[in-house]
N, C-alpha and C positions, 0 to 999 in steps of 0.2 A: 504494500500500500504506500502511496506517495501523497504528501501534502505539498502544495505550492501556496505560499502566503504573499499576497500583494500588499505592501505596507509602505508608508513614508518613513518608518522608523525601524529598520531591520535590526538595529543593535539591541532593541528591547527583547528580542526573541532568543538570541544565542545562549545567553547564560542559563535561562530556565530550561531550554530544550537540551542542554548538555548535561543535565543532572539526572541521577538515579534511574527511576523506571523508564523515563523517556530515552535516556542514553542507552539503556539496556536493549530497548526495542530496536534502536538503530544498529547497535553492535551485533545483534542477532539477525540483521537483515529482514526484520519483520516489517519495519516502517522506514521510509526515507522522507526527507523533507528538504525544501529549498525555500529560503527566505529571499524574496525579490524586492529590491527598492524600486517601486513602481515609477519613481521620479526619473529613473534611467531611461524610461520609454517615452518621456514627455517630448523630447526632441525639439523644443523651442528655445529661443535665445537664452532665457534664464531658467530653463527647466520648470516653468510655472505649472503648477498642478491645480490651482484654484482660480475662480473668477466669481464675479457678482451674479446673483440669480436673475434670470429673466422674470419680469413681473414685480421686481423689487423685493425688499425684505432684508432682515438682518443677517449678517454673516456671509460666508463664502461657500461655494459649492465646488466639489471636485470635478474637474473637466474630463471629458470622455476620451480625448485622443490617446493618452498613454495606455489606457485599457484596450482600446482598439488595436494599438500597435502590439501589445503583449500577446493577446489571444491570436491574432493573425500571424504573428511571427513564430509562435511556439506550438501551434496546433493546426495541422492540416485540415482538420474537420471544419474549422470556421472559414477557411479559404475556399474549400470545395463544396461545402454544404452537403457532404456525402455521409449518409447515416452509417455506412459500413466502416468509416474511419473511427479511430479511437477518440472519444470525447471525454474530457474530465467532468466531474460533477462540480458545478460552480455555486458557491455559497457567499452571499453578502451578509456580513454581520451587521445587524441594524435593529434599533428599538422597534421598528415597524414590522419585524419578522415574527414568525411563529416561535413559541417558546421552546427552548431546548429541553428535552425530557430524556429519561433513560431509554425509552422506546426509540426515540429518534437517534440517540447515540448508538444503540445497537444496530439500527438500520444503516447508519453511516459507516460503521465499522466493516461493512461488507463491500464498500466501494473500492475500486482499484486506484483511482486517482481523484483527489479533491483539490480544487482551487478555492482559497479563502480570500475574500476581498475585505480588508480592514478599512472601514470608512474613516473620515475625518471631517472637521468643520461642520457645516449644516447639512451635509448629505452628499450623495453621489448623483451625477447626471442620470436621469431616469432612462435615457437611451442605452446606457451600459447595462442596467438591470434588465431591460426589455430584451436586449440582444443576447446577452451572455449568461445571465444568472438563472440557475435552476430553482433556487430556493433562498428566501431571506429568513435568517434565524436570529432570535433574540435570546440572551441569557437571563432576562428578567425585566420586570416593569420599572425600569429606571434608565437614566441616560448617563453614559460615560463620555470622556473627552475624545475617544477614538474606538475603533473596533479591534485594537491590538490585544487588549486583555480578553475580550470575548473570543478572539481567535485562539489564544492560548488555552482558554477554558475548554473550548470545543476539542482541540487537539489532544489535550490531556485526558479528557473523558473518553474519547474514542480509542486512543492508543492503549490505555491501561487494560481494556477488555479484549484486545486482540489476542488470539490464541498464542500462547508461548511467552507472553510478556510477564504476567504474574500467574500464580496458581489460580485455577478456576474457583476453588473454594474460598479464595481470598475476596473475590468480588461478588460471590454468590450471597455473602452476608452483608453486602453494602445496602445502604438505604436505596429504596426504589426498585431494587432488583426483583423482589417478589411483590411489589405494589405497596410495601409498608416502609416506614422508617427503620433504621437499624436499632439494635438493642444496645443498652449501655455496656461498656467494657471496663474491666478492672485488671490490675496487675499488682505485683508486690510493692510495698509490704502489705500484709494481711490487714494491719490496723494502722491508722494515722490519725492523731488527735482524737482518739476515741471512736472513729468511724471505721467500721470493719467491712471487708468484702462480704457480700451475701454468702451465707453458709452453704447454700445449695451449689454454688460454683466451686466450692472446695470439697464437695462430697464425693466426686469421682463417678457419680451416677449420671451417665451421659443422657439418658432418656429424660430425667428430671431437669438437667441443665438445658436441654433443647426446649423443653416445655416452658421453663422459666424465661428463657430468652424470647420465645415467641410471645409470651404474655406481656413482657416488657415492651416488645416491639409494637404490639397492639396498643398498649397504653400510651406510648410516646406518640404514635400516629394520631390517636384520638385527641391528645392534648395539643399537638403542634400543627397537624395538617388534617383537619376534619374533612376537607374536600377530598383528599387522597383516600381516606378511610371509607368514605361513602362510595367511591368508585370500586374499592376492594369488595365491599358488601354486595355490590351489584352482581359480582361473579362468585359469590360464596359457594354456590352449589357445584362449581367446577373445581373447587379446592377443598377436598374433604378434610385434609389435615388442618387447614386453617379454620374450617367450620367447627371441628372438634375442639380446638384450643379456644376459639372465641366463645363457645358455650361455657367452657370452664372459667374463662375470664369474667363473663357476665355473672356467673354464680358466686364468684369471689367478691363481687361488689355489693 
């Protein structure tokens, strides 16, 4: 799998992507990435990337020429409009996009090549979106100064679940994997300032430990993400293990 990131600030990516899990994915040839300074494709006198918006308004808008140059010079698909040629999946990180979810992350992890467009200023010329972008994605209902952090968030979330990057059981207990938030975790020491690790986790009884964790996962989801829990309840008949534990949870209340 390959990521191509189009950004005005490539230096923001290198340090993070050269660390731990992400570096391991590259070293194992599971993932490759290329950080592109999109300004290099501007090809005007001052490598200008922004201009005032038609119709007026505050701020500046990213101009389309550099993106046109990039896609036409790097992908035969766009020059020939031949559906048999290789086409990358193009994502524009934007507050106007669909929200990034675990389901979407899993879907994206199956793509062979992804191009991420990191926006800046007040937006990106709509013609770039109409011509090249397959999907607009947002990481939340708030606005950041650029799409660089959202691009890193998307890459991290996708790369870590690629087969061979980390153990499957490591991300199977993550929040959202099974439609619920993750359960609380504890480590040594057993006691600190009079607060002890729950006894069940020290019991060695794995069946009881699993049940305890599922109960706590249900509790956490109800407390923090009622919307998520309601979606889980809609499919309760499809998950008999969850149904069984949920009944026990209700009885304990």
